[in-house]
C-alpha positions as CSV (number, residue, x, y, z in Angstrom):
1,M,104.7,68.4,109.9
2,E,108.4,68.5,109.0
3,L,109.7,72.0,108.6
4,Q,113.0,73.6,107.4
5,A,114.2,77.1,107.7
6,G,115.3,79.2,104.8
7,E,115.5,82.6,103.2
8,G,114.4,84.4,106.4
9,R,111.2,82.4,106.9
10,V,110.0,78.9,107.7
11,I,109.2,76.8,104.6
12,A,107.1,73.7,104.4
13,A,109.2,70.6,103.5
14,A,108.9,69.0,100.1
15,G,105.5,67.6,99.3
16,L,103.6,70.1,101.4
17,G,101.8,72.9,99.6
18,R,102.7,76.6,100.4
19,V,99.9,79.1,100.9
20,L,100.1,82.9,100.4
21,V,97.3,84.8,102.2
22,A,97.0,88.4,100.9
23,T,95.1,91.0,103.0
24,A,94.7,94.7,102.3
25,V,96.0,96.2,105.6
26,P,98.1,95.1,108.5
27,V,95.2,94.8,111.0
28,E,93.6,92.1,108.7
29,R,97.0,90.4,108.2
30,D,97.4,90.2,112.0
31,A,93.9,88.8,112.4
32,V,94.6,86.0,110.0
33,A,98.1,85.3,111.4
34,K,96.6,84.8,114.9
35,A,94.9,81.7,113.6
36,F,98.3,80.2,112.9
37,G,99.4,80.5,116.5
38,G,102.1,83.1,116.1
39,F,104.3,84.5,113.3
40,S,107.5,86.3,112.6
41,P,108.4,88.9,110.0
42,G,109.7,87.7,106.6
43,S,113.0,89.6,106.2
44,D,113.0,89.7,102.5
45,D,109.4,90.9,102.2
46,E,109.1,93.5,104.9
47,S,108.2,96.2,102.3
48,L,105.0,94.1,101.8
49,G,104.4,93.7,105.5
50,A,105.0,89.9,105.3
51,T,104.6,87.5,108.2
52,A,105.4,83.8,108.1
53,H,104.4,80.7,110.0
54,G,105.2,77.2,108.7
55,W,103.7,76.6,105.3
56,T,101.8,79.9,105.2
57,D,102.8,83.5,104.5
58,V,100.4,86.3,105.4
59,I,101.1,89.7,103.8
60,A,99.4,93.1,103.6
61,V,99.3,94.0,99.9
62,G,97.6,97.4,100.0
63,V,94.1,98.7,99.3
64,G,92.4,98.4,95.9
65,P,92.7,96.0,93.0
66,A,95.7,97.6,91.3
67,L,98.0,97.7,94.3
68,A,96.8,94.3,95.5
69,A,97.6,92.8,92.1
70,A,101.1,94.3,91.9
71,S,102.0,93.4,95.4
72,T,100.7,89.8,95.1
73,A,102.5,89.4,91.8
74,S,105.8,90.6,93.4
75,A,105.4,88.1,96.3
76,L,104.6,85.2,93.8
77,T,107.6,86.1,91.6
78,A,110.0,86.4,94.5
79,A,108.9,83.0,95.9
80,A,109.3,81.4,92.4
81,L,112.8,82.8,92.0
82,R,113.8,81.4,95.4
83,G,112.6,77.9,94.3
84,T,109.7,77.9,96.8
85,P,106.6,78.8,94.8
86,Y,103.2,79.0,96.3
87,D,100.5,76.4,95.6
88,L,97.5,78.5,96.6
89,V,96.7,82.2,97.1
90,V,94.0,83.4,99.4
91,S,92.6,86.9,99.3
92,A,91.3,87.6,102.8
93,G,89.9,90.4,105.0
94,I,86.8,92.1,106.0
95,G,84.1,93.5,103.6
96,G,80.6,94.6,103.1
97,G,77.8,92.1,103.1
98,F,74.6,92.1,101.0
99,Q,71.6,91.9,103.3
100,P,70.0,89.8,104.5
101,E,72.0,86.9,103.0
102,A,75.3,88.0,104.5
103,P,74.7,89.6,107.9
104,V,77.4,91.4,109.9
105,G,79.8,88.9,111.4
106,A,79.2,86.2,108.8
107,L,82.0,84.6,106.9
108,V,81.8,84.4,103.1
109,V,83.8,82.2,100.8
110,A,83.7,83.3,97.1
111,D,82.5,80.8,94.5
112,E,83.2,83.6,92.0
113,I,85.6,86.5,92.4
114,V,84.1,89.2,90.2
115,A,85.4,92.7,89.0
116,A,82.0,94.4,89.4
117,D,82.8,97.8,88.0
118,L,85.4,97.0,85.3
119,G,83.7,98.0,82.1
120,A,81.8,100.9,80.6
121,E,78.6,102.8,81.3
122,T,76.3,103.0,78.3
123,P,72.8,104.4,77.7
124,D,71.5,100.9,78.1
125,G,73.4,100.3,81.4
126,F,76.7,98.8,82.5
127,V,78.7,96.6,80.1
128,S,81.5,94.5,81.5
129,V,85.0,94.2,80.0
130,T,84.2,90.7,79.0
131,E,81.1,91.8,77.1
132,L,83.3,94.5,75.4
133,G,85.7,91.8,74.3
134,F,88.7,92.9,76.3
135,G,89.2,90.2,78.9
136,T,87.7,88.5,81.9
137,V,85.9,89.9,84.9
138,R,85.7,86.7,87.0
139,H,87.8,84.0,88.5
140,Q,86.5,80.7,90.0
141,P,88.2,79.0,92.9
142,P,88.7,75.2,92.8
143,E,85.3,73.6,93.5
144,D,86.5,70.9,95.8
145,L,88.6,73.3,97.9
146,L,85.8,75.8,98.0
147,R,83.4,73.2,99.4
148,R,85.8,72.0,102.0
149,V,86.7,75.4,103.2
150,A,83.1,76.5,103.4
151,D,82.1,73.4,105.3
152,A,85.0,73.6,107.8
153,A,84.4,77.3,108.5
154,G,80.6,77.2,108.4
155,A,80.7,79.9,105.8
156,R,78.2,81.1,103.2
157,T,79.2,80.7,99.6
158,G,78.5,83.2,96.8
159,A,80.0,85.7,94.5
160,V,82.4,88.3,96.1
161,L,82.5,91.5,94.1
162,T,85.7,93.6,93.8
163,V,85.0,97.3,93.4
164,S,87.3,100.3,93.1
165,T,84.7,102.5,94.8
166,V,83.0,101.1,97.9
167,T,79.2,101.2,97.7
168,G,77.7,104.0,99.7
169,T,74.1,104.2,98.5
170,A,71.0,101.9,98.4
171,A,70.7,102.6,94.7
172,R,74.2,101.3,93.9
173,A,73.7,98.3,96.2
174,T,70.5,97.4,94.3
175,A,72.2,97.9,90.9
176,L,75.0,95.5,91.9
177,R,72.6,92.9,93.1
178,E,70.6,93.1,89.9
179,R,73.8,92.6,87.8
180,H,75.2,89.9,90.2
181,P,72.2,88.1,91.9
182,T,74.5,85.6,93.6
183,A,76.7,88.3,95.2
184,L,77.1,88.0,99.0
185,A,79.9,90.5,99.7
186,E,82.0,93.3,98.2
187,A,85.6,94.3,98.9
188,M,88.4,96.0,97.0
189,E,91.2,93.5,96.4
190,G,90.0,90.0,95.5
191,F,90.0,90.4,91.7
192,G,93.5,92.0,91.7
193,V,94.9,89.2,93.9
194,A,93.2,86.6,91.6
195,E,94.6,88.2,88.4
196,A,98.1,87.9,89.9
197,A,97.5,84.3,90.9
198,G,96.1,83.5,87.5
199,A,99.1,85.0,85.8
200,H,101.3,82.6,87.8
201,G,99.0,79.6,87.3
202,V,98.2,79.4,91.0
203,P,94.7,78.6,92.3
204,V,92.9,81.3,94.3
205,L,90.3,81.7,97.1
206,E,88.7,84.7,98.6
207,I,87.4,84.8,102.2
208,R,85.6,87.7,103.7
209,A,84.2,88.5,107.2
210,V,81.3,90.9,107.0
211,S,81.9,94.1,108.9
212,N,79.0,96.2,107.5
213,P,76.0,96.1,105.2
214,V,76.5,97.0,101.6
215,G,74.4,100.2,101.0
216,P,74.2,103.7,102.6
217,R,77.4,104.6,104.3
218,D,76.8,104.4,108.1
219,R,79.9,104.3,110.2
220,A,77.8,103.7,113.3
221,A,76.7,100.3,111.8
222,W,80.3,99.1,111.2
223,R,81.5,96.2,113.4
224,I,85.1,96.0,112.4
225,G,86.3,94.4,115.6
226,D,83.6,91.7,115.3
227,A,84.5,91.0,111.7
228,L,88.3,90.7,112.5
229,A,87.4,88.3,115.3
230,A,85.3,86.2,112.9
231,L,88.2,86.2,110.4
232,T,90.6,84.8,113.0
233,E,88.0,82.2,114.1
234,G,87.3,81.2,110.5
235,F,91.0,80.8,109.6
236,G,91.5,78.8,112.8
237,K,89.0,76.2,111.4
238,L,90.6,76.2,108.0
239,V,94.2,75.3,109.0
240,P,93.7,71.6,108.6
241,V,92.0,72.0,105.2
242,L,94.6,74.4,103.8
243,E,97.4,72.2,105.2
244,S,96.2,69.0,103.6
245,W,95.0,70.4,100.2
246,N,97.3,69.7,97.3
247,R,96.3,71.2,93.9
248,H,98.3,68.6,92.1
249,D,95.8,65.9,93.3
250,Q,92.9,67.8,91.7
């Protein structure tokens, strides 16, 4: 791969796609960055906790869909203004897994990124923003890239739910699965990252390593270290796929 330096980071040469990986917190960012064999801070994006290696930037965008959307949009805009826009955005990190389909330590790639609690409660149950006529609650990653990523990483595929309040009861876990029967995982940033990517016309993926079961809040059952290790291992397998994928060929 031919590389050139610029703007306080290393940029892929013309013809090679650039990838932005957005995690919630620095420990997730660092777990992803390990898969790329080392990184250095991006001087112009330090407020976002940016790191860079070759054709990929890995940044911590904050917790929750609103901050994740705002931070991701800022990074996408800054790159576009520099003349080095991104070709793919990946929301990544750890999250809860719906049992038994997504056990602790499993890697999940979203075939749908769904805002699971964006809507209204009614006497007849939950109604999504889409059903209310006010917008979308889901984004779908490119099918070919999704398949290649899942095959390379040995990951499960299914819906990943974005929630503003993490599930802490069996009743809510059951309700979410009833509304979203293909859901495998929940987290807090994917839909926000996807909204920012969509606004910029950039494809999006979401990849989650399962750290705990979705359901009753039991800190003793959390396996954060194992999930972070799975995230690093998974991204290590994805490097050739992400490096070779070109959205303009789709």
